[in-house]
N, C-alpha and C positions, 0 to 999 in steps of 0.2 A: 570307688565306693563313695557315693555322695555323703551319706551320713557320717562316715569316718572323717572325711575332709572337713565337714562342718564342725565335728567335735574337736578336731585338731586345732582349727582356727579359734574356736570358742574357749577351749579348756587347756590347750597345750601351752607349755612354758619353755622358753629357750634358755638354756643355762650353759655355763662353762665355755666362754669364748665362742659362742654360737656352734658348739659341738653336740650338745645334748638336748633332745626334745623330751620334756617330761609330759607324759600322758598318764600319769599314775592315778588320776581321778576316775578313769574309766577302763584302763587296759591292764596295767601291770603292777598295781598295788591295791587300790580299790577297784573291784571289777563290776562292770555293768553286765549282768548275766544275760539280759534280753539282747543287748548289743552284741555280746560274744556269740550268742546263738545265731544272730544274723551274719556275723563274720564266718562262722562255720558253714552256714548255708551258701554263702558267696564262694567259699573255696570249693564246695561241692559243685556249684554251678560251673566254676572255671575249669575244674578238672573232670567234668562230666565225661563219661565214656572211658575213663582210665580205671583200670582195676587197681584198687588199693587194698593190700593185705594188712598193712600196718602203718600207723602214723608215728613218726619219730620227731622228737624235739629235744631241747636241752633245758635243764633246770635253770631257773625256776619260772621266769616270766612266760615262757612259751607253753607251759603245761595246760593252762586253762584254754588257750586258743586251740591247742591240739585236741583237747578233750571234746570241745564242741564241734570241731571239724570231724573227728572220728565218729561222733554221734550222727552227723550228717551222712557219713559214709557207712551207714547200716552197722554201726557199732564195731568198726574195725578197732583192734586193740591199739592203745597208745603206749608207746615206750619212750621214756625220757632218759637221755644221757646224764649220768650223775657226774658231779664235780669232785665229790669226796667219797672215798671208799668207806663203807660201813661194815659192821660185823654181819649184817644180814645178806651181804652179797657173797655168796659162796661159789667156788668153782672158777672156771675160766671166764675172762672178759675180753672184749674187743676194746682197744685203747687208742686214743688219738690225742694230739696236743693242739690246743687253741689259745687264742689271746682275746681277752674281752676288751671291747672298745670302751665300755662305760666303767669298767673297774680300773685297776692300776696298770693296765696294758702289759702285764707280765704273763708269760705262758703258763698254762696249767693243763693237766690231763682231764679228759672226759672219758667215760667208759660206759658200756652196757654189757650185761651178762650175755654170754653166748647162748644161754638157755632161751632167750627171747628174740633173737634175730637170726633168721635161717636162710640158707642158700635158696635162691629162686624167688624169694618173696619180693613183692612190688611195694616199695616204701615211699610214702609221701612225707617230705620234710616240712615242718611248720615252725615258724618263729615270729616273735613280735616285731623285731627290727632287723634290718639288713644295713650294715654300714661298711665295714672293711671286708666282711665275708669270711672271717676266720672261723666263726662258729659253724656256719654252713659247710665250709671245707672239712671241718672235723667230723660233722655228721655224715657227709658224703664218704669220707674215709672209713668210718665205722660200717656203713652199708656195704661198701666194696670189700672190706675184710671178711664180711659174712658171706660173700658170694651172692648178695641180694642186688636188686636193681632200684635205682632212684627213679621214681615216676616224675617227680618235679619238686619244687619248693614253693610253698605258700607263705608269703610274707605280709604282715599287716602293714608295716610302714617301711619303705625303702628310702634311704637317704641317697638319691641318685647322684648327688654331687661327690660322693665318696666312691671308692673303686670296687666295693664288694659285688654289686650287681653285675657289673661288666666282667669281673673275674669269674663269677659262677656261671654266667651265661656262656663265656668262652670255653668252659669245660663241657658244653653241650647240655647243661641242665636247664630245663624249662623253669623259669621263675615267674610267678604270678604275684605281683604286689598290689595290694588294695589301694594304697596311696603312695605315690612317688613324689618325693620332695626334690625340687630343683635347687633351691637355696633356702636358707633361713638365717635370720639374725634378729637380735632384740630390737633393732631399729626398724627393719622392714617386715618382720614377721615371717611367716611361712609362705613360700611360693611353690606351687605344685607344677609338676611336669605337664600334666594333661588336665 
């Protein structure tokens, strides 16, 4: 997606020993709503012809992208995996363990209520970043526990120099990334795969 690549080059900031790409000016802190709507439409174009019964993401940065994607898929419901159990989650849940690349890299549980993820549903996974793939693996696990089917995974930015994309594709999951980064450093900036 040309506009995304231009925004990354113009507004992206590389931090943490060339591991973290900050795009919080338009994607995952301050959100450019018109841009996110275009992202949702692009995922609709890329997964055209796929039946999508539900869009699933993980809190928190994937929620906005998932909402605009769901809107593009004729208002498919959005479900997000929670990281912390609250009093308003009653009943049984599907539970999986993930490790966050940008947090402290320790494992934590994610879950969704069994009330909202059903056998036979066709689920599109959406997230802002793909690095090591742990979050997507956790979401895939939740979908499989429910007896549902993963249609594919829509990723805004994939760090192709990290193993996540390869790991998820090796599981037979279709991954559509709007921008794939081959390398990045504070010295050279961001280099895209295509």
